Backbone as CSV, one residue per row, in Angstrom:
resi,resn,N_x,N_y,N_z,CA_x,CA_y,CA_z,C_x,C_y,C_z
1,MET,12.605,1.900,32.031,11.632,2.937,31.968,12.450,3.954,30.398
2,LEU,13.376,4.263,30.810,13.667,4.844,29.565,13.967,4.276,28.378
3,ASN,13.557,3.531,28.122,13.208,3.029,26.569,11.813,3.663,26.601
4,GLN,10.683,3.226,27.196,9.684,3.522,27.513,9.349,4.893,26.715
5,ASN,9.885,6.369,27.736,10.348,7.252,27.655,10.438,7.736,26.107
6,LEU,12.060,7.248,25.635,12.122,7.315,24.854,11.703,6.854,23.646
7,LYS,10.531,6.233,23.417,9.284,4.760,22.562,8.008,6.107,22.068
8,TYR,7.820,7.027,23.236,6.718,7.830,23.592,7.103,9.399,22.736
9,GLN,8.444,9.688,22.971,8.950,10.777,22.862,9.189,10.866,21.529
10,SER,9.688,9.716,20.331,9.904,9.658,19.322,8.653,9.780,18.178
11,LYS,7.923,8.933,19.029,6.149,9.383,18.471,5.596,10.441,18.252
12,VAL,5.436,11.397,19.397,5.128,12.552,19.435,5.451,13.692,18.295
13,ASN,7.092,13.288,18.520,8.182,13.465,17.618,7.660,14.142,15.821
14,LEU,7.693,12.752,15.486,7.251,11.912,14.442,6.105,12.677,14.055
15,VAL,4.878,12.326,14.998,3.668,13.559,14.692,3.680,15.155,13.888
16,ALA,4.800,16.021,14.925,5.207,16.990,14.944,5.524,17.026,13.497
17,GLU,7.134,16.740,13.199,7.150,16.299,12.018,6.012,16.102,10.717
18,ARG,5.785,15.138,10.906,5.069,14.816,9.881,3.240,16.506,9.309
19,LEU,3.435,16.925,10.840,2.367,17.899,10.548,3.439,19.012,9.850
20,ALA,4.482,19.406,10.354,5.311,20.454,9.747,5.956,20.391,8.194
21,LYS,5.280,19.723,7.558,5.471,18.460,5.993,4.125,19.317,5.800
22,MET,3.013,19.515,6.063,1.864,20.184,5.506,1.742,21.722,5.447
23,SER,0.578,22.120,4.763,0.647,23.665,3.957,0.121,24.355,5.348
24,SER,1.026,25.542,4.971,0.282,26.635,6.413,-1.490,26.442,5.934
25,SER,-2.167,26.674,5.148,-3.483,26.623,5.025,-3.955,25.015,5.603
26,GLU,-3.562,24.090,5.221,-4.337,22.897,5.689,-3.777,23.522,8.178
27,LEU,-2.987,24.024,8.006,-3.139,23.841,9.022,-3.358,25.067,9.752
28,LEU,-3.280,25.900,9.455,-4.352,27.305,9.851,-5.918,26.217,10.270
29,ASP,-6.659,25.440,8.735,-7.894,24.921,9.051,-8.059,24.081,10.008
30,LEU,-7.007,23.093,10.686,-6.940,22.188,12.025,-7.553,22.531,13.214
31,PRO,-8.541,21.516,13.864,-9.838,22.467,15.020,-8.663,22.663,16.257
32,HIS,-9.318,22.917,16.658,-8.663,23.363,18.085,-8.049,22.365,19.513
33,TYR,-8.840,21.004,18.886,-7.951,20.097,19.688,-8.702,18.868,18.475
34,SER,-7.803,17.583,18.250,-8.070,16.777,16.891,-7.442,15.749,17.942
35,THR,-7.066,14.265,17.380,-6.208,14.033,18.073,-6.085,13.025,16.473
36,MET,-5.037,12.204,16.827,-4.196,10.887,15.683,-3.542,9.668,16.516
37,THR,-3.554,8.497,15.682,-2.381,7.799,16.349,-2.091,7.493,15.545
38,GLU,-0.703,7.261,16.311,0.876,7.048,15.427,1.555,5.696,16.498
39,ASP,1.545,4.228,15.419,2.000,3.411,15.586,1.148,2.651,17.489
40,GLY,-0.270,3.238,17.270,-0.474,2.352,18.715,-1.109,3.694,19.710
41,LEU,-0.418,4.611,19.499,-0.099,5.663,20.579,-1.381,6.629,20.120
42,GLU,-2.450,6.963,20.478,-2.812,7.917,20.725,-2.010,9.403,21.221
43,VAL,-1.789,10.290,19.788,-1.443,11.988,20.026,-2.563,12.855,20.252
44,GLY,-2.632,13.864,21.572,-3.660,14.738,20.988,-3.060,16.040,19.970
45,ILE,-3.434,16.750,19.238,-2.964,18.221,18.935,-3.811,18.926,19.292
46,TRP,-2.871,19.972,19.672,-4.108,21.570,20.345,-3.814,22.440,19.610
47,HIS,-4.546,23.340,18.556,-3.939,24.487,18.075,-4.626,25.714,19.037
48,HIS,-3.802,26.662,19.631,-4.243,27.522,19.968,-3.607,28.804,18.831
49,ASP,-3.811,29.670,19.554,-3.620,31.035,18.864,-3.314,32.233,19.623
50,THR,-2.236,32.745,19.524,-1.670,33.493,20.756,-2.177,34.900,19.527
51,ILE,-0.752,35.849,20.662,-2.133,37.253,20.990,-1.480,37.888,19.937
52,ASP,-0.050,37.373,19.592,0.779,38.147,18.481,0.034,37.346,16.767
53,ASP,-1.162,36.729,16.875,-1.388,36.266,15.730,-0.859,35.216,15.066
54,GLU,0.413,34.480,15.970,0.812,33.251,15.483,-0.186,32.389,15.352
55,HIS,-0.122,31.350,15.247,-0.746,29.503,15.565,0.331,28.633,16.073
56,HIS,0.406,27.852,17.298,0.728,27.120,18.501,0.453,25.833,17.839
57,ILE,0.978,25.148,17.374,0.492,23.627,18.060,0.769,22.898,18.308
58,VAL,0.716,22.661,19.193,1.261,21.484,20.153,0.774,19.804,20.311
59,VAL,2.113,19.242,20.467,0.524,17.888,19.332,1.903,17.059,21.552
60,GLN,1.165,17.041,21.497,0.707,16.267,23.051,0.821,15.109,23.661
61,ALA,1.427,13.290,24.636,0.812,12.045,24.674,1.463,12.806,25.924
62,GLN,0.482,11.609,26.731,0.914,10.898,28.624,0.953,9.804,28.816
63,ARG,1.125,9.217,29.577,1.210,7.853,30.165,1.508,8.247,31.442
64,ARG,0.733,7.604,32.663,0.697,6.976,33.552,2.081,5.969,34.307
65,VAL,2.733,6.804,34.827,3.906,6.768,35.751,3.282,5.114,37.066
66,PHE,2.352,6.988,37.678,2.386,6.033,39.430,0.914,6.703,39.369
67,LEU,-0.040,5.412,40.033,-1.232,6.299,40.942,-1.788,7.153,40.083
68,LEU,-1.771,8.135,40.804,-1.953,9.888,40.282,-0.938,10.517,39.088
69,LEU,0.476,9.754,39.183,1.098,10.557,38.271,1.445,10.634,36.761
70,TRP,1.393,11.451,36.411,1.483,11.235,34.846,2.699,12.053,34.064
71,LYS,3.567,11.444,33.255,4.498,11.720,32.063,3.776,12.411,30.486
72,ASN,3.941,13.987,30.777,4.164,14.495,29.253,4.777,14.184,29.038
73,TYR,4.547,14.028,27.208,5.377,14.141,25.946,5.571,15.577,24.614
74,LEU,6.021,16.161,24.526,5.590,17.187,24.280,6.408,17.647,23.108
75,ASN,5.369,18.167,22.075,6.438,18.772,20.961,5.552,19.557,20.307
76,GLY,6.180,20.408,19.203,4.575,21.564,18.450,5.591,21.761,17.062
77,ILE,4.770,22.626,16.824,5.166,23.831,15.293,4.750,24.669,15.366
78,ILE,4.683,25.864,14.907,4.322,27.624,14.825,4.189,27.696,13.766
79,VAL,2.821,28.470,13.146,3.129,28.745,11.950,2.858,30.449,12.077
80,LYS,3.880,31.286,11.648,4.155,32.752,11.837,3.237,33.134,10.675
81,ASN,2.994,34.310,11.288,2.977,35.333,10.628,3.272,35.448,9.121
82,ASN,3.699,35.415,8.784,3.957,35.589,7.357,4.079,34.177,6.737
83,LEU,3.075,32.789,7.810,2.861,31.614,7.390,4.089,30.874,7.351
84,GLN,4.957,30.801,7.447,6.600,30.249,7.559,5.860,29.009,8.118
85,ILE,6.434,28.124,8.315,6.167,26.797,9.379,7.475,26.476,9.689
86,ILE,7.261,26.626,11.328,9.178,26.175,12.103,8.954,24.983,13.083
87,LEU,9.610,24.347,13.314,9.478,23.273,14.784,9.576,24.382,16.195
88,MET,8.278,23.904,16.954,8.262,24.772,18.009,9.798,24.819,19.167
89,PRO,10.883,25.994,19.225,11.956,25.439,20.169,11.595,25.159,21.431
90,ASN,12.321,24.515,22.211,12.777,23.931,23.255,11.710,25.041,24.124
91,LYS,12.117,26.142,24.626,11.651,27.145,25.641,10.204,27.545,25.323
92,VAL,9.301,27.292,24.374,8.394,27.406,23.780,7.418,26.662,24.296
93,ILE,8.115,25.013,23.786,8.117,23.363,23.936,6.981,23.812,26.025
94,ALA,8.166,24.395,26.616,7.933,24.563,27.929,6.716,24.750,28.889
95,SER,6.989,26.241,28.238,5.331,27.088,28.313,4.454,25.811,28.289
96,TYR,4.016,24.918,27.622,3.305,24.175,27.491,2.675,22.757,28.611
97,ASP,3.955,22.820,29.508,4.085,21.606,29.933,3.793,21.897,31.579
């Protein structure tokens, strides 16, 4: 199970890193929800506008662990007010879990 967790999380991390290399204008033009496929795994991309005028772009994948139990894999980036792009800190990622 640990290998599967690492596989899913590494793919989510890869998508977040790929998004972080995009320009801020490309990121701000992302729809509120889209998907991307990374090595056969479909990853959801959620674009949230925050009240402090930042943009949180959350990358998420899920897998079923048992019947109704799902495991989430998250990462993301933030486009700040000054258009600086940073990887999302763990504390912020946790708020989307």
